[in-house]
Backbone as CSV, one residue per row, in Angstrom:
resi,resn,N_x,N_y,N_z,CA_x,CA_y,CA_z,C_x,C_y,C_z
1,MET,0.823,-1.184,0.000,0.000,0.000,0.000,0.871,1.253,0.000
2,ARG,0.293,2.350,-0.480,1.013,3.619,-0.517,1.295,4.130,0.871
3,ASP,2.387,4.876,1.022,2.705,5.545,2.271,1.865,6.807,2.368
4,HIS,1.068,6.914,3.420,0.202,8.065,3.616,0.753,9.014,4.666
5,GLY,2.038,8.862,5.014,2.618,9.729,6.030,1.903,9.525,7.347
6,ASP,1.441,10.620,7.948,0.751,10.563,9.233,-0.727,10.232,9.111
7,ALA,-1.250,10.222,7.894,-2.674,9.962,7.683,-2.928,8.461,7.556
8,ALA,-4.100,8.049,8.008,-4.491,6.649,7.873,-4.749,6.328,6.408
9,PRO,-4.543,5.084,5.990,-4.843,4.715,4.601,-6.348,4.713,4.361
10,SER,-6.732,4.740,3.109,-8.137,4.672,2.736,-8.742,3.377,3.255
11,VAL,-10.013,3.434,3.639,-10.699,2.221,4.074,-12.006,2.014,3.324
12,ILE,-12.298,2.890,2.370,-13.512,2.769,1.578,-13.297,3.495,0.257
13,GLY,-14.023,3.130,-0.744,-13.947,3.827,-2.025,-12.883,3.263,-2.943
14,ALA,-12.719,3.942,-4.078,-11.808,3.471,-5.127,-10.363,3.418,-4.649
15,ASP,-9.945,4.376,-3.822,-8.576,4.354,-3.308,-8.309,3.069,-2.539
16,TYR,-9.237,2.688,-1.684,-9.059,1.495,-0.875,-8.984,0.244,-1.743
17,VAL,-9.902,0.105,-2.658,-9.930,-1.080,-3.525,-8.643,-1.167,-4.332
18,ALA,-8.215,-0.051,-4.910,-6.992,-0.055,-5.706,-5.789,-0.414,-4.842
19,GLU,-5.677,0.219,-3.675,-4.530,-0.051,-2.815,-4.544,-1.492,-2.310
20,ALA,-5.711,-2.012,-1.982,-5.812,-3.387,-1.509,-5.342,-4.362,-2.583
21,ASN,-5.519,-3.991,-3.841,-5.080,-4.830,-4.954,-3.681,-4.475,-5.438
22,GLY,-3.011,-3.562,-4.732,-1.660,-3.163,-5.122,-1.617,-2.298,-6.360
23,GLU,-2.707,-1.598,-6.645,-2.798,-0.746,-7.836,-2.900,0.713,-7.427
24,GLU,-2.607,1.578,-8.362,-2.853,2.999,-8.163,-4.321,3.282,-8.436
25,PRO,-4.934,4.222,-7.705,-6.336,4.564,-7.989,-6.487,5.137,-9.396
26,GLU,-7.668,4.995,-9.968,-7.972,5.535,-11.293,-7.871,7.056,-11.237
27,PRO,-7.102,7.673,-12.131,-6.959,9.128,-12.072,-8.088,9.861,-12.790
28,ALA,-8.283,11.089,-12.378,-9.148,12.037,-13.086,-8.323,13.303,-13.256
29,PHE,-8.680,14.089,-14.234,-7.976,15.332,-14.531,-8.990,16.457,-14.509
30,VAL,-8.670,17.539,-13.788,-9.587,18.673,-13.677,-8.866,19.941,-14.127
31,PRO,-9.585,20.826,-14.826,-8.989,22.099,-15.236,-8.851,23.031,-14.038
32,LEU,-7.758,23.760,-14.011,-7.495,24.728,-12.943,-7.659,26.144,-13.465
33,ALA,-7.921,27.064,-12.553,-8.073,28.474,-12.913,-6.739,29.078,-13.336
34,GLU,-5.633,28.575,-12.786,-4.310,29.078,-13.156,-3.268,28.003,-12.902
35,ARG,-2.128,28.156,-13.539,-1.026,27.217,-13.345,-0.446,27.385,-11.946
36,PHE,0.081,26.306,-11.410,0.790,26.387,-10.141,2.059,25.565,-10.257
37,LEU,3.072,25.976,-9.508,4.368,25.309,-9.603,4.771,24.618,-8.309
38,SER,4.051,24.859,-7.227,4.413,24.300,-5.937,3.298,23.399,-5.424
39,ARG,3.667,22.220,-4.950,2.669,21.320,-4.372,2.145,21.850,-3.038
40,ASP,2.822,22.832,-2.455,2.405,23.394,-1.176,1.325,24.449,-1.335
41,LYS,1.000,24.813,-2.557,0.039,25.872,-2.828,-1.347,25.275,-3.074
42,ASP,-2.374,25.932,-2.524,-3.733,25.521,-2.839,-4.023,25.860,-4.296
43,VAL,-4.860,25.066,-4.920,-5.237,25.317,-6.304,-6.735,25.572,-6.375
44,THR,-7.155,26.242,-7.428,-8.563,26.530,-7.651,-9.028,25.768,-8.887
45,VAL,-9.955,24.861,-8.675,-10.530,24.107,-9.789,-11.485,25.039,-10.528
46,GLU,-11.382,25.029,-11.838,-12.226,25.876,-12.673,-13.626,25.274,-12.775
47,LEU,-14.634,26.079,-12.492,-16.028,25.668,-12.614,-16.636,26.371,-13.818
48,ARG,-17.693,25.802,-14.362,-18.360,26.390,-15.531,-19.841,26.589,-15.247
49,ARG,-20.329,27.769,-15.600,-21.761,28.058,-15.508,-22.395,27.630,-16.833
50,LEU,-23.377,26.755,-16.777,-24.048,26.263,-17.975,-25.138,27.240,-18.410
51,GLU,-25.600,27.090,-19.633,-26.635,27.978,-20.172,-27.901,27.968,-19.333
52,ASP,-28.192,26.851,-18.692,-29.410,26.763,-17.874,-29.199,27.271,-16.447
53,GLY,-27.998,27.809,-16.167,-27.714,28.398,-14.862,-27.036,27.480,-13.866
54,ARG,-27.003,26.183,-14.152,-26.341,25.264,-13.223,-24.832,25.456,-13.273
55,LEU,-24.180,25.154,-12.137,-22.733,25.249,-12.022,-22.147,23.844,-12.120
56,ALA,-21.128,23.673,-12.963,-20.565,22.347,-13.220,-19.071,22.289,-12.932
57,VAL,-18.650,21.161,-12.393,-17.240,20.787,-12.313,-16.944,20.020,-13.588
58,LEU,-15.891,20.398,-14.296,-15.448,19.616,-15.446,-14.424,18.602,-14.960
59,ALA,-14.557,17.372,-15.396,-13.601,16.326,-15.056,-13.352,15.494,-16.308
60,PHE,-12.144,14.969,-16.404,-11.745,14.236,-17.601,-11.110,12.914,-17.211
61,SER,-11.392,11.906,-18.003,-10.906,10.558,-17.724,-9.460,10.341,-18.148
62,SER,-8.916,11.279,-18.920,-7.513,11.184,-19.335,-7.001,12.588,-19.625
63,LEU,-5.697,12.734,-19.644,-5.109,14.029,-19.997,-5.428,14.352,-21.455
64,GLU,-5.434,13.339,-22.305,-5.794,13.551,-23.713,-7.214,14.109,-23.832
65,ALA,-8.149,13.568,-23.051,-9.525,14.068,-23.088,-9.603,15.516,-22.601
66,LEU,-8.798,15.877,-21.598,-8.778,17.266,-21.118,-8.267,18.195,-22.214
67,VAL,-7.216,17.817,-22.897,-6.673,18.645,-23.977,-7.700,18.782,-25.103
68,ILE,-8.370,17.694,-25.452,-9.411,17.751,-26.484,-10.546,18.664,-26.033
69,GLY,-10.925,18.582,-24.762,-12.061,19.327,-24.256,-11.797,20.779,-23.947
70,CYS,-10.580,21.096,-23.465,-10.298,22.445,-22.966,-9.196,23.178,-23.721
71,GLY,-8.359,22.459,-24.429,-7.255,23.074,-25.146,-5.908,22.674,-24.571
72,ASP,-4.878,22.820,-25.392,-3.545,22.354,-25.002,-2.817,23.268,-24.022
73,LEU,-3.340,24.455,-23.745,-2.721,25.355,-22.773,-3.493,25.408,-21.453
74,GLN,-4.488,24.562,-21.302,-5.317,24.570,-20.090,-4.527,24.047,-18.900
75,PRO,-4.396,24.842,-17.825,-3.782,24.306,-16.600,-4.666,23.188,-16.032
76,TRP,-4.056,22.200,-15.404,-4.803,21.054,-14.901,-4.113,20.441,-13.697
77,ALA,-4.853,19.590,-13.004,-4.304,18.784,-11.912,-4.917,17.395,-12.030
78,SER,-4.199,16.403,-11.546,-4.748,15.048,-11.506,-5.019,14.674,-10.054
79,LEU,-5.993,13.807,-9.868,-6.374,13.342,-8.551,-7.107,12.028,-8.714
80,PRO,-7.286,11.267,-7.635,-8.068,10.039,-7.768,-9.494,10.369,-8.219
81,ALA,-10.018,9.597,-9.148,-11.325,9.881,-9.741,-12.440,9.955,-8.703
82,ASP,-12.336,9.182,-7.631,-13.420,9.219,-6.644,-13.417,10.501,-5.811
83,LYS,-12.405,11.353,-5.971,-12.356,12.643,-5.251,-13.127,13.734,-5.998
84,VAL,-13.507,13.490,-7.243,-14.222,14.502,-8.027,-15.557,14.848,-7.369
85,ALA,-16.248,13.855,-6.830,-17.520,14.109,-6.147,-17.318,15.012,-4.935
86,GLU,-16.182,14.879,-4.254,-15.881,15.762,-3.115,-15.691,17.200,-3.585
87,ILE,-15.049,17.377,-4.721,-14.880,18.724,-5.274,-16.245,19.318,-5.576
88,GLN,-17.114,18.521,-6.177,-18.464,19.005,-6.472,-19.161,19.436,-5.188
89,GLN,-19.110,18.604,-4.173,-19.791,18.901,-2.914,-19.225,20.153,-2.254
90,HIS,-17.909,20.256,-2.161,-17.282,21.390,-1.476,-17.405,22.690,-2.258
91,SER,-17.518,22.603,-3.563,-17.603,23.814,-4.388,-19.026,24.329,-4.530
92,GLY,-19.995,23.496,-4.212,-21.389,23.878,-4.398,-21.875,23.692,-5.826
93,ALA,-21.089,23.022,-6.651,-21.493,22.779,-8.039,-22.694,21.839,-8.072
94,ASP,-23.511,22.015,-9.089,-24.717,21.208,-9.241,-24.456,19.837,-9.840
95,LEU,-23.417,19.722,-10.657,-23.139,18.461,-11.329,-21.684,18.393,-11.769
96,VAL,-21.287,17.196,-12.181,-19.975,16.962,-12.767,-20.198,16.595,-14.228
97,LEU,-19.489,17.258,-15.120,-19.520,16.900,-16.539,-18.216,16.188,-16.869
98,TRP,-18.309,14.955,-17.324,-17.129,14.167,-17.667,-16.844,14.284,-19.161
99,ASP,-15.582,14.552,-19.490,-15.074,14.548,-20.867,-15.863,15.470,-21.799
100,ALA,-16.288,16.611,-21.275,-17.015,17.598,-22.080,-16.043,18.332,-23.008
101,VAL,-16.522,18.742,-24.163,-15.731,19.529,-25.108,-16.290,20.950,-25.104
102,LEU,-15.450,21.895,-24.714,-15.872,23.290,-24.648,-15.970,23.901,-26.038
103,PRO,-16.844,24.899,-26.203,-16.894,25.628,-27.472,-15.551,26.309,-27.741
104,ASP,-15.230,26.540,-29.002,-13.944,27.127,-29.384,-13.644,28.426,-28.634
105,ASN,-14.644,29.260,-28.405,-14.401,30.552,-27.765,-14.143,30.434,-26.262
106,GLN,-14.292,29.248,-25.677,-14.018,29.043,-24.255,-12.766,28.202,-24.006
107,ARG,-12.134,27.779,-25.078,-10.949,26.921,-24.951,-9.711,27.748,-24.627
108,ASN,-8.749,27.091,-24.022,-7.487,27.711,-23.668,-6.396,26.953,-24.429
109,ASP,-6.218,27.329,-25.710,-5.252,26.561,-26.500,-4.435,27.436,-27.440
110,SER,-3.431,26.823,-27.985,-2.508,27.543,-28.862,-3.141,27.921,-30.193
111,ALA,-4.340,27.408,-30.473,-5.031,27.756,-31.713,-5.770,29.082,-31.594
112,GLY,-5.675,29.736,-30.439,-6.250,31.077,-30.297,-7.384,31.219,-29.332
113,GLY,-7.975,30.116,-28.849,-9.062,30.227,-27.888,-8.544,30.559,-26.513
114,THR,-9.358,31.221,-25.713,-8.987,31.528,-24.324,-10.197,31.343,-23.442
115,ASN,-9.943,31.113,-22.174,-11.038,30.997,-21.191,-11.514,32.356,-20.796
């Protein structure tokens, strides 16, 4: 199992199952509001307001899907996939959208789109 430092290991959820089987948990990738260079710094996950007014957390099943969905210059972070629901809960978002593709004018990529 992974070394959790002073914290107890997972005992429920995807982290626990993966660790019990000697595997790494399934990753998810989330867009960030800005790039960060230090692991000691808090990060801000980018949320999106949908046309119907709901607030969404964007999450991606792979880094390739994030680049396709948000653009090649989009800042991002990876985390265990089962933590995405916690981000939704703590942020007050109404839903999680997985592997969504943003419109060209909302993309952050070298082809000219920006958030």
